[in-house]
C-alpha positions in Angstrom: 0.0 0.0 0.0 1.3 3.4 -0.9 1.8 5.7 2.1 2.8 9.2 3.1 6.4 9.5 1.8 5.6 7.5 -1.3 2.7 9.7 -2.2 4.7 12.9 -1.6 7.4 11.6 -4.0 4.8 10.8 -6.6 3.2 14.2 -6.4 6.6 16.0 -6.6 7.4 14.0 -9.7 4.3 15.2 -11.5 4.4 18.8 -10.5 5.4 20.9 -13.5 8.2 23.4 -12.9 6.8 27.0 -12.9 7.8 30.5 -11.8 5.2 32.6 -10.0 3.6 35.4 -12.1 3.6 38.9 -10.9 1.7 39.4 -7.6 0.5 43.0 -7.1 -3.1 42.5 -6.0 -5.6 39.9 -5.0 -6.7 39.3 -8.6 -3.2 38.2 -9.5 -3.7 35.1 -7.3 -6.2 33.9 -9.8 -3.9 33.8 -12.8 -1.8 30.9 -13.8 0.4 29.5 -12.4 -0.4 31.4 -9.2 -3.7 29.7 -8.8 -1.9 26.3 -8.8 0.8 27.6 -6.4 -2.0 28.6 -4.1 -3.0 25.0 -3.8 0.6 24.1 -2.9 0.9 26.8 -0.3 -2.3 25.8 1.4 -1.3 22.2 1.4 2.2 22.9 2.7 1.1 25.2 5.6 -2.2 23.4 6.2 -4.1 26.6 6.2 -7.7 27.2 7.3 -9.9 29.9 5.8 -8.8 32.5 8.4 -5.1 31.9 7.9 -5.6 31.9 4.1 -7.3 35.4 4.4 -4.4 36.8 6.4 -1.9 35.5 3.9 -3.8 36.9 0.9 -3.7 40.3 2.5 0.1 40.2 2.6 1.4 40.0 -1.0 5.0 40.1 0.0 4.7 37.1 2.3 2.5 35.2 -0.2 5.0 35.8 -3.0 7.7 34.4 -0.7 5.7 31.2 -0.2 5.0 31.0 -4.0 8.8 31.0 -4.5 9.3 28.4 -1.9 6.5 26.1 -3.2 7.3 26.6 -6.9 8.4 23.2 -8.3 11.9 23.0 -9.7 13.0 21.4 -12.9 15.0 18.6 -11.2 13.0 15.4 -10.9 13.6 12.1 -9.2 14.4 9.3 -11.6 11.1 7.6 -12.3 12.8 4.2 -12.1 13.3 4.9 -8.3 9.7 6.0 -7.7 7.3 3.7 -5.8 5.7 0.9 -7.8 2.2 1.8 -8.8 0.9 -1.8 -9.2 -1.5 -3.4 -11.7 1.1 -3.0 -14.4 0.7 0.8 -14.4 3.9 2.8 -15.0 4.8 6.5 -14.9 4.7 6.6 -18.7 1.0 5.8 -18.7 -1.7 8.4 -18.9 -2.1 10.2 -15.6 -5.7 9.0 -15.5 -4.4 5.4 -14.9 -1.8 6.7 -12.5 -4.6 8.2 -10.4 -6.6 5.0 -10.5 -3.6 3.0 -9.4 -2.9 5.4 -6.5 -6.6 5.1 -5.4 -6.4 1.4 -5.3 -3.1 1.1 -3.5 -3.5 4.3 -1.3 -7.0 3.1 -0.3 -8.4 6.6 -0.5 -9.4 9.3 -3.0 -7.2 9.9 -6.1 -7.9 11.5 -9.4 -5.7 12.1 -12.5 -6.7 13.9 -15.7 -5.5 16.5 -18.1 -2.0 16.6 -16.5 -3.4 17.1 -13.0 -3.2 14.7 -10.1 -4.7 14.9 -6.6 -5.1 12.5 -3.7 -6.7 13.1 -0.4 -8.5 11.6 2.6 -12.3 11.3 2.4 -14.9 12.3 4.9 -18.5 11.3 4.2 -21.0 14.0 4.5 -24.6 15.0 3.7 -25.3 18.5 2.4 -28.8 19.9 3.1 -30.3 22.6 0.8 -32.9 25.2 1.9 -35.6 23.1 0.2 -34.8 20.2 2.6 -33.2 18.1 -0.2 -30.1 16.3 0.9 -27.1 15.1 -1.2 -24.4 12.7 0.0 -20.9 13.6 -0.9 -17.3 13.2 0.3 -15.2 16.0 1.7 -11.5 15.9 0.6 -9.1 16.7 3.4 -5.3 16.4 3.8 -4.9 16.7 0.1 -1.7 16.6 -2.0 -1.9 17.8 -5.6 0.1 18.4 -8.8 -0.9 21.2 -11.2 -4.4 21.6 -9.8 -5.7 25.2 -9.5 -7.1 26.1 -6.1 -10.4 27.0 -7.8 -11.1 23.5 -9.0 -13.7 22.8 -6.4 -14.9 19.3 -6.9 -15.0 16.0 -8.8 -17.6 13.5 -9.8 -17.6 9.9 -10.9 -20.3 8.5 -13.2 -19.8 4.9 -12.4 -21.1 5.2 -8.8 -22.3 8.8 -8.7 -19.7 9.8 -6.1 -19.3 13.6 -5.7 -16.2 15.0 -3.9 -15.6 18.6 -2.7 -12.2 20.0 -1.9 -12.0 21.5 1.6 -9.0 23.6 0.6 -10.8 25.1 -2.4 -13.9 25.8 -0.3 -11.7 27.5 2.4 -10.0 29.6 -0.3 -13.5 30.8 -1.5 -14.6 31.6 2.1 -11.3 33.5 2.7 -11.9 35.6 -0.4 -15.4 36.2 0.9 -14.1 37.3 4.3 -11.8 39.8 2.6 -14.7 41.0 0.3 -16.8 41.8 3.4 -14.4 44.8 3.9 -14.9 46.1 0.4 -17.7 48.5 -0.6 -17.7 46.9 -4.0 -19.3 43.8 -2.4 -21.8 45.7 -0.2 -24.8 44.5 -2.2 -23.8 40.9 -1.5 -24.1 41.3 2.3 -27.1 38.9 2.6 -25.7 36.6 0.0 -22.6 36.1 2.1 -24.6 34.5 4.9 -26.1 32.1 2.4 -22.8 31.3 0.7 -21.3 30.5 4.1 -23.8 27.7 4.4 -24.1 26.7 0.8 -20.5 26.8 -0.5 -20.3 23.0 -0.7 -23.8 22.8 -2.1 -22.9 25.1 -5.1 -19.9 22.9 -5.9 -22.1 19.7 -5.6 -24.7 21.2 -7.9 -22.0 21.8 -10.6 -20.9 18.1 -10.3 -24.5 17.0 -10.5 -24.6 18.9 -13.8 -21.5 17.1 -15.0 -23.1 13.8 -14.3 -26.2 14.8 -16.1 -24.2 15.7 -19.2 -22.4 12.4 -19.1 -25.6 10.4 -18.7 -27.2 12.2 -21.6 -24.2 11.5 -23.8 -23.8 15.1 -24.8 -20.4 16.0 -26.3 -18.6 19.4 -26.5 -15.5 20.3 -28.6 -14.9 23.3 -26.4 -14.2 22.4 -22.7 -15.5 25.8 -21.6 -18.9 25.1 -23.3 -19.1 21.8 -21.4 -18.4 23.5 -18.1 -21.0 26.2 -18.9 -23.6 23.4 -19.7 -22.8 21.8 -16.3 -23.2 25.3 -14.7 -26.6 25.8 -16.3 -27.8 22.4 -15.0 -26.3 23.1 -11.6 -27.9 26.6 -11.5 -31.3 25.1 -12.2 -30.8 22.6 -9.5 -29.9 25.3 -7.0 -32.9 27.4 -7.9 -35.2 24.5 -7.5 -33.7 23.8 -4.1 -34.0 27.3 -2.6 -30.4 28.6 -3.0 -30.5 32.3 -3.7 -29.1 33.4 -7.0 -27.4 36.2 -5.2 -25.2 33.6 -3.4 -24.6 31.9 -6.7 -23.5 35.1 -8.4 -21.3 36.0 -5.4 -19.6 32.6 -5.7 -18.6 33.4 -9.3 -17.7 37.0 -8.5 -15.1 35.8 -6.0 -13.8 33.1 -8.3 -13.7 35.0 -11.6 -10.4 36.5 -13.0 -12.2 39.7 -14.1 -9.7 40.0 -16.9 -10.6 39.9 -20.6 -7.4 38.1 -21.5 -8.1 35.3 -19.0 -11.7 34.2 -19.3 -12.6 31.5 -16.9 -15.8 29.6 -16.4 -16.8 32.1 -13.7 -16.2 35.1 -16.0 -18.4 33.5 -18.6 -21.1 32.7 -16.0 -21.1 36.4 -14.9 -21.4 37.5 -18.6 -24.5 35.3 -18.9 -26.0 36.7 -15.7 -25.4 40.3 -16.7 -27.0 39.7 -20.1 -29.9 37.7 -19.0 -33.4 39.3 -18.9 -34.2 40.9 -15.5 
């Protein structure tokens, strides 16, 4: 069975070498590769939402941690890395590497699109204002390679499992705590209380949308369009279950890059909201 040190070495091997981008304000945390480095910093320091918020307010200290956590080009010889089992090697697609780690780690692991994450799982049930309940697993103690901090959750069609990253949720709540002090977010005062309770529920709703797309066999050439389709299905689910659209909009306001040259799913969602009929 793969254990702590083995897993650390595997993650280090897959982390792509990067140099932090300029960090002058809070929005710069959201651009690549800073959004990935933020995952590494939170993992390394084991930060909760309050410590994340304090770190985000100090760009100098945060930049120092980005430099410390930025992966270097030197990699361990893959021949010396732990055996993955089941005939899987480090030359195989990262999807199969993730599956092998899950089997031999005995916990959550996922690999796709050059990204790898493993974590402990805590079973939970999220309750929506309508009274509807959804089972999910909360990912804790995670280790990741190349995963942006704003990647909030995962789903698996074969058994319907939905997972929510605690670190990502804490990042969002930290951004919300900082936004409370900004007059630009004054109109979201009531929505913040809802988001506090429904942060996991919003992520779960998106994953429900992902499962719905897969079950319907829909295909999309553009990954952004697929994500937006999942968002649309998730937004419908949230509305049906009593989650205010103000909290949903706030979620994406906090997550968006707000830069024309870096259009994320959240930026596209906000465009849709702004151009939708009143």
